[in-house]
N, C-alpha and C positions, 0 to 999 in steps of 0.2 A: 310589389314594388311602391304602390302607390301607398300603402299604410306608412312606410317610412318616410317620405314626401310628407306626407300626414303628417308628424311623426316630427320630422325637421324639414320644414319648408326652403328652409335657404340652403340643404344640398339642393332645389333650382337651382339658386344664381349660383353658388359654385359651395364643393361639398368642401374644400375649404372655411368659407366663411359658416358653417354654422358649425364644424371644428372650433373654427374662434372666437366665436359667439355662444358655443357651449363650455365652455371652458369661461369666455367671462361673469355666464350665470355662477358659476360654481365656486372665481376666486370672489368672485363679490360677496354670495355666500360666505364664505369665509372668512375676510376681510366682514362684515359683517358681524359676525358672533365672535370675534377677537373686542370688535369697540363696543361691543357690547358687555364685554368682560371688563370692560374700566370706569370702575367702580372708587376705587380712591389709588393706592399707589399703582402705578402705570410702570410694567417694565417687558420688555422687547419692544420699543414704540418706532425707534427706525427697522424697524421690520415690518410694520402694520403702515407706514405710513411708505415705505417701501413697494410696498405692494402697491397699495392704489396708486400709488405715480405709476407704473407699468400696468393697470387694472385701465384707468385714468387714456394711458397711450392705446395703446388695445382700444377700447370703446370707441377712439375717436377716430381712429383708423378703419374700424369696419365701416363706421356711419359713415365716414369720407370716401368710400370703397363702394359703397352701396350708394351712395348717391352723384355718383360719377354717372350711373347709369339708371338715372330717375325717367328718361324719356319712355323704359324698360316697361316702369311700375306703374300699380293703381293710380293715377294722380293724390288721390288726398292721402292716401299713404308716404309718398313720395314726398307729398308738402310737411307730411308731419314727419318721418324725415328729416326733412331737412333745419324745421326744427331742433330737433332735438343735434342733429351737428352742431347749429350755429352756440345751443346751451354747452354740450360739451366743449367750444373751441374757448368761449371765456370763461371756462377754469382749464381747460388742458397751456393756454398757451402760456401763462404765470412758472406753471408744473414745468413743463417742458424746452421754453427760451427764454427763464428769470426774465419775460418781462410782458408789458400784457399788451390785451391784444389792442390790435390799432396803432401804441402809441410808440413805442419804439423804446428802445431803452432799459438798459436794466435796472431790474426793481428794489434791488437789494433784501434784505427785509423783509420787506412790506410784507409776503406771503408770513403771514407765520401760525398757525396754530394756536388758536387764541383758548381752544376749550379740548377736552377730550375724557369728558364722563360723557361716557356712552356715546361718542361719538368724535368723531374731528370734524369741530369745529376752523374754519380760514377764510380769512380776508381778504379778497381779491380788488383792488379798487374802489375798497370803500364799503363791499359790497361780502354780508355772511352769503357762507355754502355751508352745507356740510356735506360729510361725506355718502355715512348711509341714505343719504334726498337722491346726491347725484345713481347711485348704485341699484337705490329703487328707478329712480327714473328708467336708468336704458335696461335695467330686467323687464321689466313692465315693458316695458317700450317691446322688446328682439322677444320676451314670450305673447305679444299680441299677433306677429305673422303671420299669414297661413296666405295659402299658398294664390287667391285671389288678389291679394299683393304684390302679388310678383308676376302678377300677366298671366296665369294661370289659370285656366274651367277645372275645373272637376266632378266629376259625376255626380255634385252633388244640386250644383251650380243649373 
């Protein structure tokens, strides 16, 4: 069982969270692959945009859930988690509520995709974001999680 938790450390926190993160990593890879294929005429863009939207909502919810229990996590890990959650909140708010974070009011068509050549570039409050970079940052974070981040001592410590 120890090998299971070493390969799936978030299961120590919650099996549900581990399953959610595994799926976010899988779906993020599928979105990345699809975006990389956009080099000319784009087909099924609505599907890719919709998948990114759902992926983003899921990624934020997992980080929010973990953040609510920061006191049980390694302090350095908890700080990195907080920074990731804040970053995702900036991106999520326009997608989820059609408004900028902390500003209220409908954003109209400001959140628009301005480029879809091998990535999806969108502008939020005048700042450019790239879907693949958002995915890469979240996936790298979750792939870096180990038991010590979750306050679990292993036999190697």
